[in-house]
N, C-alpha and C positions, 0 to 999 in steps of 0.2 A: 386569454391565457393560451389558447391553441396557437394563435398567430405568434405570440412571444416564443413559445417552444420551437416552432418551425424556424423562426429567425435565428434562434440560438443554435439549432442543429446545423443550419446553413453556415453559420459562422465557424463551425468546427473545422470545415474543410481547409481554409487558409492556415489555421493554427497547426493542424496536423501536417500540412505540406511543409511548412518551415521547420517544424520539429523533426520530421523525418529526414529532411535535407541535412540538418545539423548533425544528426546521429549518423547518417550514411557517410558524410565526409569525415567526421571526427574519428570514426573507427579506422579509416584508412590512413589517418595521420599517426596512429600508434606505431612505434618502432617495431619492426618485424611483421611481415605479412604471412598470410596462410600458406603461400608457396614455400617460404623458408621453412616453416614448420613441417610441411609435407616432405620436403627434400631431406630435412634432418632426420625425420622418422624413418625414411626409406634408405638413408645413407647414400644419397646420390646428390650430386651438386653440379652437374654439367649444364651449360647454358641451353643445350638442345632440349634436355628433359624439362627444364624450367619453362621454356617456350611452349612445349606441348601441353603442360599442365595449365598454364595460363590460358591457352587457346581453348582447352577442354572446359574450363570453368567460366569462360567468358570474361576473364580479368585482363585480357590483353587490350581491351578497348579503353578509351578515356573515361575518367570517373563520371563525367556528366552523362555520357551515353549509357553507362552502367546504371546510373540513377533513373534515367528516363525509361530504360527497359524494365527496371524493378517496379517503378511506380505505375507503369502501364499494366504490368501483371497484377498489381494490387487492385487496380480499378476493375479488373476482370475477376477478382476473387482468388488470385494466385499469389501467394506470399513467397514463392521461390522454393528452392530445394537446398537442404543442408549440404555444405561443401564436403563434409566429412562422412556423414552417414548416408547421403544420397536418399534422404527421406523428405517428403514435402514438409515445409515448415508449418503449414496449417495443421497437419496431423500431430506434430509435436506439441503445438500450442493447445490443440484440442485435448490432448492427453494430460497436460500439466496445468492448464488454466483452472479447472475445477478444484485442484488440490490447493493452489495458492488462494483461490477465492474462499475455500473453506477455512484455511488458516486465518486469513484476514477477517472473515466474518466472525469467527470465534474470538479473535483478539479484540474486535470492536465491541462485542457483547461484554467481554471482561472489562474493557476500558470504561464503558458507560455504566456498567454495574458498580464499579468501584468509584468512578469520578462523580457521578451525579448525586448519589445519596450523601457521600462524604462532603462534597462541596456545599450542598444545601445545609447539612447539619453544621458545618463549620461556620456558615453565615448566620444561622439561627442562634448559635452559641458563641458569638464573637468574643474573643479574648478570654475564653475559658480554657481549662486544661485540654478538653477535647479538641478545641480549635487549634491549639498549639501543636498537639499530636498530629492532627490532619495536615497542617501546614508543613511540619517537619517531614512527614512522610512524602508529601509532594516534592519538596526540595531534594530529598534523598533520591527519588525516582528520576528527577531531572539531572542529578549529578552522576548517577551510576550509568555507565554505558550499557546498552542492552546486550552487546556481544560479550562483554566481560561477565555479566550476570549469567548469561547462558552457558558460558564456559565453566563457571563455578558450579552450576547445577549439574553439568555433565561430569565433572571431575570429583568434587568433594564427596557427594553421597556415595559414589562407588568406592572411594577409599575408606570412608568412615563406617558406612552401614552396608556395604556390599550391594548397593542398589543403584541402578542406572535407568534413565528413561528408556522407554520402548523405542527401538531404532528400526524396526522392520515395519515398513508401511503396508497397510492393508486397506483396500478401497472401502469406502463407507458402506456401500450397498452389499458388499461381500460379508463384512462383519462389523457392524456399527460400533460395538463396544471396543473391539480391538483397534479400530480406527481412531476412536476418541482417546484411547490410552496412549496412542502415539502422538496425537495432535494437541492434547490438552496442555502439556508442559510448555511447548513453545508458544501456544496461544496465550497462556497466562502471563508469561514473561513479556511477550510483545504487547499485550493489553496493559500491563502495569507500566511499561515504558510510555505508552500513549496517554495513560490516565492522568499523569502529573499535570500537564498543561491544561487539560480539560477541567480537572478538579479546581485549579486556581482560577480559571476563567469563570466557572460556575459560582464559586464563592464570591468573586468580585462583583459579578452581575447581580447576584441575589442580594448582596449588601446594598447595592445601588437601588434596586427595586424596592426593597423593604423600607427604604427611607422616603418613598414617595407619599404624597398626600392621600391618595386613594387607599393605600395600605393602612395608614393611620386611621382613616375614616372607617374602614372595615373593622379594625380592631375596636374602635370606639362603639361600634354597633354590636359588639359581642361575638364576632365571627371567631371560631376556634382557630388555633394556630395551624393545625393540620389542613383544614379546609382553606385557610388563608393562603398557605403556600401552594397547595395543589391547584386551586381554582384561579387565584389572582396573581401570585408572584412568579411561580415557576414558568408559566407559559410566556410571560413577557421577558423573563430573564434568559430564555433559551435561545433567542435569535442569534446573539453573538456566539453562543456556545456551538450552535449548529454550523455557523460559518467557520469556526475553528476546526470542527470535525471534518468539514469539507477540505480545508487547507491541509489537514493531516493525512489525506488520502495518499499523496506521494510518499510520505514518511511511512505509512502503513505498508505500502508495497516495497519500499526500500528496506524496511526492517524485516519484512518477510524473506528477502534475499539472504540476509545474514542468518536468521534463525533456521531457514531451510538448509543452509550449509552446515550449521552446527549440529542440528538434530536429524540430518540426512532425510529431509522431507523432499520427495521427488517432484517438486513443484516448478513453477515457471522461474522462480529465482535461481534455483540450482541449475536449470537449463541455461539461464542467462550467463551465469558465472562460467560454466563450461564453454559456452560459445565465445565469450570474451577471451578466455585463455587460448582457445583454438583459433581465434580470428575467423570464426564462422559468421561472415557478414550477413547473409540472409536471415539467420536465426536471430542475431542481435537486432537487426532492423525490424523483424517481425514482432519480437517481444516488446520493443519500445513503441511500436505502433499500437499494439493492443493495450499496453499500459497507458499510453496517451489518450486513447479513446475512453478507457475506463475512468481516468482522472477527470476528463472534461465532462463526461456524463454524470459523475458524482457531483461535480460543482453545479451542473444544471439542476440536478435533483435538489441540492441545497437551496438554490435560488427559488425554485418553485415552492419549496416547503415554507418560505417566508409567509406566503399568503395564507397558509393553514395556521401558522403560529400567531400571526397578527392580521386580523381581517381588514385593517386599515391599509395594508400593503396591496397595491394593485399593479399587476404586470401589464405594461402597455406594449 
């Protein structure tokens, strides 16, 4: 197991290298660069001023030299400095990453709390009224865009009931209750958006497992339904579900970007949006690097969890 984990960690390096290279180059292919924005903001447009700004920011060099300079700093623990704020990118990520992690963690709890019990119940009560309601709910969550639902929650309650979600962020350790009051609404909406696919996968896998011979044998021996599901069926049916949860990690982070914008959550998603609009290349590259590492580590954790769910799985 340890050798497998070490090999997987070593394999992260080339993946991150190519991903960072794609992000680094694609950001510079977007029409309008950071120099144009700075010149427009300061109402200057002379070629001499542009050349001075490019030289000061190190953007006068070829793109490949800029990349190797940036990746060399990354290998030394330096993610660069924001072109607009003149603040180290690592400090900005350190301040926003826990907020995005909290939102994603709460959304994941909501998604699993909704998806797993309803998926199991739907499989146990196949073709009943409860099954149809659960399947209709999952289809509704698949069809409704998360950003649209978030916008509705922001607008209509304030118009109808003079209530709006808390928009002032408070750090968790400063006031946990006020922090949760701000985070719970976007977490619930993001979690419900994620739960639809997981719910349907749970139902499908439970139906397949419940038709197996060993389940029928356990029923014939008089094993109760609750014990049958908890001890025999659920654990075997969870492997594809865990795989799906790992594949949803990028969607979780991407959804957090949208909901952070709607609900004014000062997380990494909001930082990324501002950096893209401002063409703040070091911040965008730093955010995608951290996100890439997070997604790859989540998928590694998913692969390792197979051995716990199914003892027959051996990692070589």
